[in-house]
Backbone bond lengths (Angstrom), bond angles and torsions (degrees), N, CA, C in turn:
res aa  C-N    CA-C-N  psi(-1)  N-CA   C-N-CA  omega(-1)  CA-C   N-CA-C  phi
1 M - - - 1.397 - - 1.519 110.73 -
2 L 1.292 117.12 144.21 1.431 122.27 179.80 1.526 110.19 -118.32
3 A 1.355 117.29 144.31 1.448 121.44 174.83 1.533 106.78 -115.99
4 Y 1.305 115.73 131.05 1.466 122.22 -178.58 1.510 110.53 -113.57
5 F 1.333 114.36 146.89 1.444 120.58 164.62 1.528 103.77 -125.03
6 E 1.333 114.66 115.29 1.446 121.73 -169.37 1.521 107.81 58.07
7 D 1.363 118.53 -119.59 1.469 118.80 -178.63 1.546 111.34 -105.37
8 E 1.322 117.74 12.95 1.458 121.13 -174.68 1.520 109.38 -106.74
9 V 1.354 117.72 133.79 1.474 119.98 171.02 1.527 107.00 -75.85
10 V 1.359 114.46 124.15 1.465 118.30 -177.37 1.551 111.43 -115.91
11 G 1.321 117.21 -9.79 1.461 119.62 176.71 1.505 111.31 -164.50
12 W 1.326 115.74 167.38 1.467 120.23 179.39 1.487 110.51 -158.29
13 A 1.321 115.98 158.77 1.446 121.78 178.57 1.521 109.71 -141.99
14 S 1.324 115.25 150.81 1.473 121.27 173.38 1.514 106.83 -110.80
15 V 1.297 115.96 126.70 1.459 122.71 -178.57 1.523 109.01 -144.93
16 A 1.341 116.85 130.11 1.471 120.54 -178.44 1.518 107.55 -166.59
17 P 1.336 117.16 164.97 1.457 119.06 171.58 1.522 108.75 -56.64
18 R 1.304 117.56 140.03 1.456 124.52 -176.60 1.542 111.48 -54.91
19 S 1.310 118.53 -39.41 1.478 122.94 -179.53 1.494 112.35 -61.17
20 Q 1.328 119.04 -19.41 1.468 122.53 -178.81 1.536 112.47 -92.76
21 V 1.323 117.67 0.75 1.472 120.86 -177.86 1.500 109.53 -110.84
22 A 1.323 116.90 105.19 1.466 122.81 -174.23 1.548 111.24 -57.62
23 E 1.322 118.66 -39.71 1.481 122.16 -178.99 1.547 111.97 -58.58
24 L 1.302 117.53 -27.55 1.488 121.62 -174.24 1.527 111.34 -94.14
25 A 1.281 117.74 3.25 1.498 122.17 -174.56 1.547 113.77 -68.95
26 D 1.313 117.25 -28.10 1.457 120.69 -176.77 1.528 110.75 -81.35
27 P 1.332 117.77 106.87 1.489 119.15 -176.84 1.536 113.24 -71.88
28 T 1.322 117.91 -13.59 1.484 118.75 175.46 1.522 109.87 -75.76
29 T 1.320 117.74 -30.11 1.463 122.08 177.05 1.505 110.84 -86.26
30 Y 1.325 117.09 -45.60 1.472 123.26 -179.27 1.516 107.46 -123.16
31 P 1.353 116.36 90.20 1.446 120.19 -173.84 1.528 113.49 -61.71
32 R 1.315 114.78 143.68 1.470 121.64 173.52 1.511 107.28 -82.16
33 V 1.300 115.75 137.16 1.468 120.77 -177.19 1.517 111.95 -89.39
34 D 1.336 114.68 -36.95 1.487 119.90 177.69 1.519 108.12 -161.70
35 D 1.315 117.43 -165.23 1.473 120.84 -175.45 1.532 113.27 -87.73
36 V 1.335 117.81 -3.26 1.444 119.50 179.45 1.528 108.84 -72.81
37 E 1.335 115.57 136.65 1.481 120.09 179.54 1.535 107.73 -85.01
38 P 1.347 116.67 103.82 1.435 118.92 -179.22 1.539 112.68 -79.37
39 W 1.313 114.33 155.50 1.447 118.75 162.11 1.515 105.66 -85.21
40 S 1.330 116.87 145.63 1.471 121.09 -176.29 1.527 111.04 -119.97
41 I 1.304 115.05 135.33 1.468 122.32 170.71 1.534 103.23 -103.59
42 F 1.350 115.50 111.00 1.486 118.15 -169.94 1.524 112.95 -121.57
43 C 1.334 117.33 1.62 1.477 117.33 176.88 1.526 106.96 -158.42
44 L 1.328 116.28 129.79 1.456 124.91 174.35 1.512 108.24 -131.63
45 R 1.299 117.02 126.84 1.470 118.82 179.30 1.524 109.75 -136.23
46 T 1.346 114.19 144.69 1.436 120.70 170.13 1.541 107.10 -121.63
47 R 1.304 116.07 134.50 1.463 121.19 -177.92 1.517 110.83 -58.58
48 G 1.338 114.70 140.04 1.464 119.62 175.60 1.515 110.38 -54.90
49 G 1.327 116.62 141.67 1.444 123.46 -178.07 1.523 112.21 85.97
50 K 1.349 116.40 -6.24 1.473 121.15 178.60 1.490 111.91 -117.93
51 R 1.341 117.41 2.35 1.450 119.96 -176.63 1.514 111.84 -74.25
52 R 1.332 115.66 163.67 1.464 123.24 178.77 1.535 112.03 67.36
53 Q 1.336 117.33 29.98 1.447 122.57 177.86 1.527 111.36 -123.05
54 G 1.332 117.25 5.21 1.449 121.36 -179.97 1.488 115.83 87.29
55 I 1.317 116.91 3.67 1.456 121.71 -177.54 1.534 110.61 -63.52
56 G 1.348 118.91 -41.66 1.450 121.17 179.99 1.507 112.32 -60.29
57 Q 1.320 117.68 -38.56 1.469 119.54 178.86 1.512 110.91 -67.61
58 H 1.323 117.71 -39.09 1.490 120.76 176.43 1.535 110.73 -64.53
59 V 1.318 116.22 -40.38 1.479 119.41 178.34 1.523 109.52 -64.56
60 L 1.321 117.30 -40.36 1.483 121.07 176.94 1.504 110.47 -59.18
61 R 1.359 117.22 -48.06 1.465 120.84 178.85 1.514 111.31 -57.83
62 G 1.322 116.55 -41.62 1.451 120.45 178.89 1.541 112.03 -64.47
63 A 1.319 116.73 -39.31 1.452 120.72 177.70 1.531 111.04 -64.65
64 I 1.321 115.83 -39.37 1.475 120.56 178.11 1.533 108.67 -64.56
65 D 1.329 118.08 -49.51 1.451 121.56 178.68 1.513 112.36 -57.23
66 F 1.359 116.53 -41.41 1.471 121.10 179.95 1.543 109.64 -62.98
67 A 1.323 117.44 -45.79 1.480 119.94 178.88 1.514 111.97 -60.40
68 W 1.319 117.89 -46.88 1.478 119.59 179.82 1.525 110.21 -62.68
69 S 1.334 116.91 -43.21 1.480 118.74 -176.81 1.527 112.85 -70.11
70 N 1.348 116.90 -11.88 1.451 121.48 177.77 1.507 113.83 -107.55
71 G 1.369 115.69 18.21 1.437 121.44 171.44 1.500 117.20 94.81
72 A 1.318 119.48 11.72 1.469 119.89 178.65 1.530 109.31 -61.23
73 E 1.356 113.93 138.70 1.470 121.27 172.61 1.540 109.43 -92.72
74 V 1.319 114.70 -32.99 1.456 121.80 178.36 1.532 107.00 -150.55
75 I 1.337 115.33 150.20 1.495 120.59 -179.67 1.499 108.21 -119.70
76 E 1.319 116.04 132.98 1.463 122.84 175.06 1.523 111.69 -112.62
77 A 1.304 113.81 156.28 1.438 120.05 172.72 1.538 108.04 -146.72
78 Y 1.312 117.89 164.11 1.459 122.55 -173.10 1.527 108.53 -135.08
79 P 1.329 118.21 59.88 1.449 121.53 -175.48 1.520 113.37 -78.48
80 L 1.311 114.99 169.20 1.453 121.03 175.96 1.518 108.89 -75.39
81 D 1.343 115.77 136.08 1.467 121.07 179.40 1.539 107.52 -99.85
82 T 1.308 116.29 81.72 1.447 121.11 -178.25 1.536 111.09 -154.19
83 T 1.295 115.25 149.44 1.468 120.44 172.20 1.534 108.99 -111.66
84 E 1.315 115.29 0.64 1.474 120.87 179.27 1.553 110.08 -75.29
85 K 1.273 115.29 148.76 1.493 119.96 173.77 1.529 106.46 -61.81
86 T 1.338 115.19 128.81 1.456 121.63 -178.23 1.498 108.63 -127.46
87 A 1.334 116.71 139.49 1.452 121.65 178.58 1.550 109.56 -56.63
88 P 1.322 119.44 136.88 1.474 121.87 -178.73 1.505 114.25 -54.99
89 I 1.322 119.31 -29.23 1.444 121.47 -179.74 1.532 111.28 -61.19
90 F 1.326 116.73 -26.28 1.469 120.55 -177.64 1.526 114.59 -95.46
91 T 1.326 117.08 -7.86 1.491 120.46 -172.39 1.517 114.26 -92.10
92 Y 1.328 118.72 12.28 1.436 121.78 -177.22 1.571 113.64 -59.23
93 P 1.357 119.26 -24.30 1.481 115.89 176.40 1.520 110.84 -78.84
94 G 1.331 119.36 -6.03 1.461 122.43 -173.35 1.512 109.39 86.75
95 L 1.315 115.20 173.39 1.460 121.65 -179.78 1.517 108.48 -113.53
96 R 1.334 115.52 146.72 1.475 121.35 -179.66 1.516 111.82 -47.51
97 S 1.336 117.45 -45.44 1.444 121.09 -174.08 1.500 112.42 -60.81
98 M 1.336 118.25 -33.92 1.472 122.26 176.56 1.523 111.50 -60.01
99 F 1.333 114.90 -44.91 1.444 120.69 -178.01 1.524 112.65 -73.22
100 E 1.323 116.88 -33.69 1.460 120.65 174.74 1.529 111.29 -60.48
101 K 1.331 115.40 -39.37 1.466 118.94 179.47 1.533 112.40 -60.25
102 E 1.331 115.39 -24.62 1.494 119.99 179.65 1.497 112.30 -97.45
103 G 1.332 118.83 5.59 1.460 121.82 175.75 1.489 116.08 97.26
104 F 1.330 118.67 4.28 1.477 121.47 176.54 1.525 108.66 -70.22
105 T 1.351 115.33 149.43 1.446 120.50 173.41 1.545 109.29 -126.47
106 K 1.319 114.85 149.52 1.470 119.71 178.85 1.532 108.01 -72.88
107 V 1.367 114.38 133.27 1.454 119.85 179.14 1.517 113.50 -122.32
108 A 1.339 117.53 -13.63 1.456 120.05 -179.20 1.528 110.39 -167.00
109 D 1.313 116.45 159.18 1.464 122.30 168.33 1.514 109.25 -90.80
110 T 1.315 116.83 159.70 1.448 121.17 175.24 1.553 107.32 -117.33
111 E 1.308 116.23 174.54 1.467 122.78 173.73 1.525 109.58 -98.06
112 S 1.328 117.58 2.51 1.450 122.54 -177.16 1.556 110.26 -86.38
113 V 1.321 115.10 129.13 1.491 120.40 176.79 1.521 105.75 -130.07
114 I 1.371 113.69 130.87 1.456 120.49 179.98 1.516 108.11 -128.09
115 G 1.338 117.73 126.78 1.454 121.53 178.48 1.513 112.75 56.68
116 G 1.325 118.19 29.77 1.435 123.70 178.97 1.499 115.18 88.29
117 A 1.347 117.80 -4.59 1.469 120.02 180.00 1.523 110.51 -109.25
118 R 1.323 115.55 137.55 1.490 121.70 176.72 1.520 109.52 -75.99
119 R 1.327 113.90 145.21 1.466 120.76 171.11 1.538 107.95 -92.44
120 V 1.303 114.52 151.07 1.480 122.16 177.90 1.525 108.52 -124.97
121 V 1.338 116.50 157.00 1.467 121.33 172.15 1.481 107.38 -90.64
122 M 1.363 116.48 125.60 1.448 121.31 176.29 1.520 108.36 -123.72
123 R 1.322 115.15 148.56 1.450 119.73 -176.16 1.530 112.63 -131.52
124 L 1.294 114.49 149.01 1.454 123.17 174.24 1.534 106.26 -125.42
125 E 1.308 118.36 118.15 1.455 122.67 179.27 1.548 109.17 -93.22
126 S 1.332 116.14 148.54 1.443 119.43 176.93 1.549 108.62 -67.39
127 S 1.317 115.36 146.90 1.474 118.23 -178.28 1.501 111.85 -96.91
């Protein structure tokens, strides 16, 4: 998904059924929570020079809406679990706080560490 401001791409997200994302196939790194096939939000980016304007949160909401409108029963994400300042190159999974603002809850730890921060499995159930 792409986010535009006027004619410029300012953010993007990757969202798809988990089974279609090769990186998420290893259950020892990204544990499966149950037998439900989740849709996964696995990348969120905001263009340099456009950060700290709320674009990432808008992109996340768009990815959530896209997953629900395409039949998701549950949505997962694998953000960094940190409140420390992290270099933007490492924040492509998003930050836990972003997902908590949208109602996601932590359901598991992962074995994935990026830029010194561990990723967690977070879920959003349909209401």
